[in-house]
C-alpha positions in Angstrom: 80.6 -92.9 79.3 80.8 -94.9 82.5 80.0 -98.6 82.9 76.5 -98.0 84.2 75.6 -95.6 81.4 76.9 -98.2 78.9 74.8 -100.9 80.4 71.7 -98.7 80.4 72.3 -97.8 76.8 72.6 -101.5 75.8 69.3 -102.3 77.7 67.5 -99.5 75.9 68.8 -100.7 72.5 67.7 -104.3 73.3 64.2 -103.1 74.3 63.9 -101.1 71.1 64.9 -104.1 69.0 62.4 -106.3 70.8 59.7 -103.7 70.5 59.0 -103.6 74.2 59.1 -100.9 76.8 62.2 -100.9 79.0 60.3 -101.5 82.3 58.7 -104.7 80.9 62.1 -105.9 79.7 63.5 -105.3 83.2 60.6 -107.2 84.7 61.2 -110.1 82.3 64.9 -110.2 83.0 64.4 -110.1 86.8 61.7 -112.8 86.7 63.9 -115.1 84.6 66.8 -114.6 87.0 64.5 -115.5 89.9 63.3 -118.7 88.3 66.9 -119.6 87.3 68.0 -118.9 90.9 65.3 -121.1 92.3 66.2 -124.0 89.9 69.9 -123.6 90.9 69.0 -123.7 94.6 66.9 -126.8 94.0 69.8 -128.5 92.1 72.2 -127.6 94.9 70.2 -129.7 97.4 70.5 -132.8 95.2 68.3 -134.5 92.6 64.8 -133.2 92.3 62.2 -136.0 93.2 59.9 -136.8 90.3 56.9 -135.6 92.2 58.3 -132.1 92.5 59.9 -131.9 89.1 57.3 -129.4 87.8 56.5 -125.7 87.7 53.4 -124.1 89.1 52.1 -120.5 88.9 52.3 -118.3 92.1 49.0 -116.9 93.3 50.1 -113.3 93.6 51.3 -112.7 90.1 51.3 -116.0 88.1 55.1 -116.1 88.2 56.4 -119.6 87.5 57.6 -121.4 90.6 59.6 -124.6 90.3 58.5 -127.0 93.0 62.0 -128.4 93.1 62.9 -125.5 95.4 61.1 -127.5 98.1 63.1 -130.7 97.6 64.6 -131.8 100.9 61.8 -130.3 103.0 58.7 -131.9 104.5 55.7 -130.5 102.7 52.0 -130.4 103.4 50.0 -129.9 100.2 46.5 -128.5 100.7 43.7 -127.6 98.3 42.0 -124.6 99.7 38.8 -122.5 99.2 37.7 -119.1 100.4 34.0 -119.8 101.1 34.0 -123.2 102.8 33.2 -124.3 106.3 36.8 -125.4 106.5 38.3 -122.0 105.4 39.0 -121.3 109.1 41.7 -124.0 108.8 43.9 -121.3 107.2 44.6 -120.1 110.8 45.7 -123.5 112.0 47.7 -124.2 108.9 49.6 -120.9 109.3 50.2 -121.7 113.0 51.6 -125.2 112.0 53.8 -123.6 109.4 55.3 -121.1 111.9 55.8 -123.8 114.4 57.8 -126.1 112.2 59.3 -124.0 109.3 62.7 -123.7 111.0 62.9 -127.5 110.9 62.5 -127.7 107.2 58.7 -127.7 106.9 56.6 -125.9 104.3 52.9 -125.8 103.4 51.9 -125.5 99.7 48.4 -124.1 99.2 46.4 -124.6 96.0 43.1 -122.8 95.7 40.5 -124.8 93.9 36.9 -124.2 92.7 36.2 -128.0 92.3 34.0 -128.5 95.3 30.8 -126.5 95.8 32.0 -123.7 93.7 33.5 -122.3 96.8 36.5 -120.6 95.2 35.0 -118.4 92.5 37.2 -115.4 92.9 40.1 -114.0 91.0 43.7 -114.5 92.0 43.8 -111.0 93.6 40.6 -111.7 95.6 41.9 -115.1 96.8 45.2 -113.4 97.8 43.4 -110.7 99.7 41.7 -113.3 101.8 44.8 -115.5 102.4 47.3 -112.8 103.1 45.3 -110.0 104.7 42.5 -111.8 106.4 44.3 -114.9 107.6 47.9 -113.7 107.5 49.1 -116.6 105.4 52.9 -116.6 104.9 53.3 -120.1 103.4 53.4 -120.4 99.6 50.1 -120.1 97.7 49.7 -121.0 94.1 47.2 -120.1 91.4 43.7 -121.7 91.2 44.1 -125.3 90.3 41.9 -128.2 89.2 42.6 -131.0 91.8 40.1 -133.7 91.0 38.6 -135.6 88.1 39.9 -136.2 84.6 41.0 -132.6 84.2 43.1 -132.5 87.4 46.5 -130.9 87.3 49.2 -133.6 86.8 50.7 -132.7 90.2 47.4 -133.7 92.0 47.0 -136.7 89.8 50.5 -137.9 90.9 49.6 -137.1 94.6 46.3 -139.1 94.3 48.0 -142.0 92.6 50.7 -142.2 95.3 48.4 -141.8 98.2 45.6 -143.9 96.8 43.0 -141.2 97.3 42.0 -138.0 95.5 40.6 -134.9 97.2 36.9 -135.3 97.9 36.4 -131.7 99.2 38.3 -128.6 100.1 41.3 -128.7 102.5 42.3 -132.3 101.7 45.9 -132.7 102.7 49.0 -134.7 101.5 52.1 -135.1 103.6 55.3 -135.3 101.5 58.6 -136.5 102.9 62.0 -135.0 102.3 62.7 -137.5 99.6 59.6 -136.5 97.7 57.5 -139.5 98.6 53.9 -139.2 99.7 53.7 -140.3 103.3 50.1 -139.8 104.2 46.8 -138.2 103.1 44.2 -136.6 105.4 40.5 -135.8 104.7 39.2 -132.3 104.9 37.9 -132.7 108.5 41.4 -133.3 109.8 42.4 -130.1 111.5 46.0 -128.8 111.3 46.5 -129.5 115.0 45.2 -133.1 114.7 47.4 -135.4 116.9 47.8 -138.0 114.1 48.9 -135.4 111.6 51.3 -133.8 114.1 52.8 -137.2 114.9 53.3 -138.0 111.3 54.9 -134.6 110.7 57.2 -135.0 113.6 58.3 -138.4 112.3 58.9 -137.0 108.8 60.9 -134.1 110.1 63.0 -136.5 112.2 64.1 -138.6 109.2 
């Protein structure tokens, strides 16, 4: 029996003892390794800021994503919606992401059904619009409550730091490399807005 056959046999025995199918065991092991790798990468960049020291579910598959992996980058956090007059901002956000990503910039999108019931779809429906209709390449997370007493703790922390909570879809928060909230922008602020661009340039230059 060679080394690979021995490893395969041990995996099958473990799957049998746990009462799960081998493919599901492999998926669990790979997912766990990916999360551990992301945590290790985040730790390698230094201490994780308190604001980012949390885990959120990825839109595509609900896989847990530690936000610490974005420590040391400048981030723009946006609560999005698929059926809003501002939905077209996806195009501008993607253009902004592509223009600055090489300098350590990332956009974090959080679909939300809080305002006008304009994000009623499932994760797969939201992903279809984001990735196939608008070509979004920046990270998108599962549908999230972003306002009110039931808001996710991440958005509560953002609102507390910025002094303003989202009042509609496509509210934006700019986070510095050190995890501090630098600015907040209302929904009508376009991704190519001169003030937003100026603030982003300054943050990237720090």
